[in-house]
C-alpha positions as CSV (number, residue, x, y, z in Angstrom):
1,M,97.6,101.8,92.7
2,S,98.5,105.2,94.2
3,N,101.6,107.2,93.3
4,F,104.6,106.9,95.5
5,V,107.2,109.6,96.3
6,S,110.7,109.2,97.7
7,V,111.2,111.1,101.0
8,G,114.7,111.5,102.5
9,Y,115.9,111.1,106.0
10,D,115.6,114.8,106.8
11,K,111.8,114.9,106.2
12,I,110.5,111.4,106.7
13,D,110.1,111.8,110.5
14,Q,107.8,114.8,109.9
15,V,105.7,112.8,107.5
16,V,105.3,109.9,110.0
17,E,104.5,112.2,112.9
18,K,101.8,114.1,111.0
19,N,100.0,111.0,109.7
20,R,98.1,108.9,112.3
21,N,98.1,105.9,110.0
22,L,101.9,105.7,109.9
23,F,104.3,104.7,112.7
24,W,107.9,103.6,113.1
25,N,109.0,100.0,113.6
26,G,112.8,100.4,113.8
27,W,113.8,101.8,110.4
28,Q,110.7,100.5,108.8
29,I,107.5,102.6,108.4
30,V,104.2,100.7,109.0
31,E,101.0,101.9,107.4
32,W,98.0,100.9,109.6
33,R,94.3,101.3,109.2
34,K,91.7,101.0,112.0
35,D,89.4,97.9,111.6
36,P,87.4,96.4,114.4
37,D,87.5,92.9,112.7
38,A,91.3,93.0,112.6
39,F,91.4,90.8,115.7
40,F,90.5,87.9,113.5
41,K,92.9,88.7,110.6
42,K,96.5,87.7,110.1
43,T,97.6,91.3,109.6
44,G,95.7,92.5,112.7
45,L,97.5,94.7,115.2
46,Y,96.3,96.3,118.4
47,R,97.6,99.9,118.6
48,N,96.6,102.9,120.7
49,G,93.5,101.2,122.1
50,S,92.1,100.0,118.7
51,W,92.4,97.1,116.4
52,G,93.6,97.7,112.8
53,N,95.3,96.1,109.9
54,V,98.8,96.5,108.7
55,V,98.4,97.8,105.1
56,R,102.0,97.8,104.1
57,R,105.5,98.0,105.5
58,I,107.9,100.5,103.9
59,D,111.6,99.7,104.2
60,V,114.4,102.2,103.6
61,S,115.8,101.9,100.1
62,A,119.5,101.6,99.2
63,D,119.6,105.3,98.4
64,G,118.5,106.2,101.9
65,T,114.9,107.2,101.1
66,W,111.5,105.8,101.9
67,K,108.9,105.4,99.1
68,V,105.7,106.5,100.7
69,P,102.2,106.9,99.1
70,A,102.0,110.5,97.8
71,K,98.9,111.2,99.8
72,Y,101.0,111.1,103.0
73,E,103.8,113.2,101.8
74,L,101.5,115.8,100.3
75,A,99.5,116.0,103.5
76,R,102.4,117.6,105.3
């Protein structure tokens, strides 16, 4: 399992905008990966002209941060 980092409100929008596999759903962050077979899967989601799977949903924690995989935060 990958490492997770806590990202606060002031920086999380930048993290989501710079990573094509992340997007907002209200206050929740959704991690999505392209998969042409996702049409047949329960976690399948059509987005930006392609099918993909929802890998995980990241809710805001009680302390006002989101715990995202380190690979996304470090890619900023």
